[in-house]
C-alpha positions as CSV (number, residue, x, y, z in Angstrom):
1,M,0.0,0.0,-0.1
2,L,2.9,2.4,0.8
3,S,4.1,1.9,-2.8
4,C,0.9,3.6,-4.1
5,L,2.1,6.8,-2.5
6,T,5.6,7.0,-3.8
7,D,4.6,9.5,-6.6
8,G,2.6,11.7,-4.4
9,E,-0.4,11.9,-2.2
10,S,-3.7,10.0,-3.0
11,Y,-7.1,9.3,-1.5
12,G,-8.7,6.0,-0.6
13,Y,-10.6,5.2,-3.7
14,E,-7.5,6.0,-5.9
15,I,-5.3,3.8,-3.8
16,A,-7.8,0.9,-4.0
17,K,-7.9,1.5,-7.8
18,R,-4.1,1.3,-8.0
19,L,-4.0,-1.9,-5.9
20,D,-6.6,-3.5,-8.2
21,E,-4.6,-2.5,-11.3
22,A,-1.5,-4.0,-9.7
23,G,-3.2,-7.3,-9.8
24,L,-4.1,-7.4,-6.0
25,G,-7.9,-7.5,-6.6
26,Q,-10.6,-5.3,-5.3
27,I,-9.9,-3.9,-1.9
28,K,-13.0,-2.9,-0.1
29,G,-13.2,0.2,2.2
30,G,-13.6,-2.0,5.2
31,T,-10.2,-3.4,4.6
32,L,-8.5,-0.4,3.1
33,Y,-9.3,2.4,5.7
34,P,-8.3,0.3,8.8
35,V,-4.9,-0.3,7.2
36,L,-4.5,3.3,6.2
37,N,-5.3,4.3,9.8
38,R,-2.8,1.8,11.2
39,L,-0.1,3.2,8.8
40,E,-1.0,6.7,10.0
41,E,-0.7,5.7,13.6
42,A,2.6,4.0,12.9
43,G,3.8,7.4,11.4
44,L,4.3,5.9,7.9
45,V,1.7,8.1,6.2
46,R,0.1,11.4,7.0
47,A,-3.5,12.1,6.3
48,E,-5.2,15.4,5.6
49,F,-8.9,16.0,5.1
50,R,-9.9,18.3,2.3
51,A,-13.4,19.5,1.7
52,A,-14.7,19.2,-1.9
53,E,-16.6,21.8,-3.9
54,R,-19.1,19.1,-4.8
55,G,-19.8,15.9,-2.9
56,P,-18.1,14.6,0.2
57,G,-14.5,15.7,1.2
58,R,-11.7,13.3,1.0
59,R,-8.7,12.2,3.2
60,Y,-5.5,12.5,1.2
61,Y,-2.6,10.3,2.3
62,R,1.0,10.8,1.6
63,L,4.2,9.0,2.8
64,T,6.3,10.5,5.6
65,P,10.0,10.2,5.6
66,E,9.7,7.4,7.9
67,G,7.2,5.7,5.5
68,R,9.7,6.1,2.7
69,R,12.4,4.4,4.7
70,G,10.0,1.6,5.8
71,L,9.0,1.1,2.1
72,K,12.7,0.8,1.2
73,E,13.4,-1.7,4.0
74,Q,10.3,-3.8,3.2
75,G,11.4,-3.8,-0.5
76,A,14.8,-5.0,0.4
77,A,13.5,-7.7,2.7
78,W,11.1,-8.9,0.0
79,R,13.9,-9.1,-2.6
80,A,16.0,-11.1,-0.2
81,F,13.1,-13.5,0.5
82,H,12.4,-13.8,-3.2
83,R,16.1,-14.7,-3.9
84,A,16.0,-17.3,-1.0
85,V,12.9,-19.0,-2.5
86,E,14.3,-18.9,-6.0
87,D,17.6,-20.4,-4.8
88,A,15.7,-23.2,-2.9
89,L,13.5,-23.9,-6.0
90,V,16.6,-24.2,-8.2
91,R,18.4,-26.5,-5.8
92,G,15.3,-28.6,-5.5
93,E,15.0,-28.9,-9.3
94,K,18.5,-30.2,-9.5
95,D,17.8,-32.9,-7.0
96,V,14.8,-34.2,-9.0
């Protein structure tokens, strides 16, 4: 979810749309907003409510410096995990 905010701020519906386009499926508000709230409580994102000229206002989310660091660390951990799995699969294929 943090990676949806690397290019700038966004609001919930747009974040859900980006996640769906990335192949993660439809994320409902009952799942999305609690996660965004936890990310905000952890200091990884900052939210700002903005009134709209028409319709309801929106909460816009943006990464904090801590969120950018966390995303970088999570990315590195994921790549290390992926390499370990790939290595294990390659070793397993050699044993077959």
